[in-house]
N, C-alpha and C positions, 0 to 999 in steps of 0.2 A: 581356349579349350578346343575350339573348332579347328585351329591350325594344327594342334597336336593330333587330333583325330585324322585330319587330312594327311599329315606326315606319316602316321602309322599305316594308313590305308595304302598310300602310294608306294611306300617302302615294302610293305608286305606283298603287294601286287607285283612289283618289280622283281622281288625275290622269287615269287611263284612262277613268273614267266621264264626265269632262268632254271629253277629247280624242276619244273614239269618236264621239259625236253630231256633233261639228264635222267630223270626217273624212267621215262618211256624208253630211252636208249638202253638203260640198264635192263629193263624187262625184256626188250627184244633180244639183246645179247644173251641174257640168261636162258631164254627159250631156245635160241639157236644152239647154244652149247649143250643144253639138255637133249636137243634133237640129235646132235652128233653122237652122243653117248647111246641114245636109243637105237639109232641106225646101225651102230657098230655092234650092238648086242648079239644079233644072229651070227655075225662073223666070229665074235669072241666065243660063242658056244661051240664052234668047231674045234677049239683047242681043248686039251685035257682039263678036267675039272680043277679049279683052284688056280689056274694060270694067272688070272687077272684079279684075284681076290685082294691083294695088298697093293694095288696100284695107287700111287699118290695123285697122279694127274690123269684121271680117266678121260678128260676131253682130248688131251694130246694123244693118248694111246688110241682112243676111238678114231680120231682124225687120221693117224698114221695107218691104222688097220684099213680104213675105208680107202685111203690113197693106194696102199699096197695091193689090195684086192682089185681096185679099179685098174691099176697098171697091169696086173696079171691077166685080167679079162681082156683088156685092150691088146695086150701082147698076143694072147690066144686068137683074137679076132683078126690079126694080121695074116694068119695062115689061111689057106683055102679051106682046109678042114674046119677050122674054127669059125670062119664065115658061114660055112654050110650049117654048122650046129646053131649058130646065131640066127640064121634065116629060118631054120626049122622051128626053133623056140618062138620066134616072132610070128610065124605063120600059123602054128598049131595052138599056141597058148595065148600069147599077148595080143595077137591080131583079132582074137574073138572078144576081147574086152572092149566095150563100147567107147570108152574114153581114151583108150590107148592111142589110136591113130590120130585123134585130134591133138593130144598132148605131144606126140612125136612130131607132127607137123609144126606145132607151135614152137617147140624147143629148137627144131631145125631152122625155122624161120628166124629165130633170134641169132643163130650162129652164122647162117649163110644167106647171102643175098641172091635171090633168083633161082635157087635150086629147085628142080622139079619135085613136086610132092609137098613142098613146104608152103606155108602161108607166105604170100608175097605182098610187099608194100606196093601200093598203087595210088593213082589219082583217078577218081570217078568224076566224069563230067556229066552234069544233069542236062536234060533237054533244053533248058533255058541258058546253058553256058556256064553255070556256076561249077566250080571245081572243089572237091573235098578229098581229104586223105581217106584211103580205104585199105583193107586187107583182102586180097583174093584168097578165098578159102578153097574153092573148087572150080575147075573148068569143066563144064558139062559136055564139051566137045560137040555141041550142037549150035554154037553161036552165043550161048549164054554162060554167065559165070555167077557163082554165089560169092558175095562180098560182105564183109562186116564194115560198116561205116562207124568208126569209133567216136565217142564223145570226149572232149577235153575236160579235165585232165585224166580221166579214167580211160586208159588206152585200150582196154579189152572189154569195155561195156559199150554197147551201141546197137544199131539196127542191122539186121540181116536182110540183104536185098538180093534179088535175082535180076541181073542187068545184062543188056547186050554187050558182047565182047568189045565192040567198037567204041564203047563209052569208057573203056578202061585203058589206061597207060600205066604199065608197070614201072617201078622205080628201081634203080640200081642201089638199093639200100636194104638193110635187114630190119627186122621188127624192132630191134633195140633202138635203132636210129629214129624210127617213126614214134615209138613210145616216148623217147626223150623229148621230141618236139611237142607231142601232145601234152606231156607232163609240164611243159613250160608254156602252155596255152598258145602254142603256135609259133613261138620264137624258134627260128631255124628252118622254117618251111622253104625259104628261098634257096638254101643249100640243097635241100631234098629235091626241089624241082629242077635244079641244075643237073641232077642225075636222072631226069626223066628219059625213059627210052622212047625213041620215035617209032 
């Protein structure tokens, strides 16, 4: 009887360990697909009433709408007049939102290594010589910098510190590279340090 109970227990637990990640993946994908449809809603509202009422695949239509509008906006921003309108919107509306500049710097930091105004990947050296990964958030231009010292594996949780500029060495890496290393508990730091700027 005890062997039967043990067999049932281990079999059920093994099945649960396979089923649980599949269910979580399903939930995440379901939420992501719902988000696409929700984000495409305001774009669809610009079309005549009833245009999308009988759509069989709303996720695909929503994704196509988002991509088309993104392309058209990007195309418009390639002209000088379009860039001027974009700057005006950013300066007068978006720039006044407290979280906008931080999110813009963060997303830019993921895409581009070392761009001015973006969060920058760096190494912070402590007074006793220990080194740790950090993100440069702001250069005070008075010899100090604001940095975030992240905790592994949570790449964007950590301590905010104000440190002397000479304790910081920036890396020729983007935030995605550093986040990946932190997510793997430090595996890959050697490659990041090879990109350390002198």
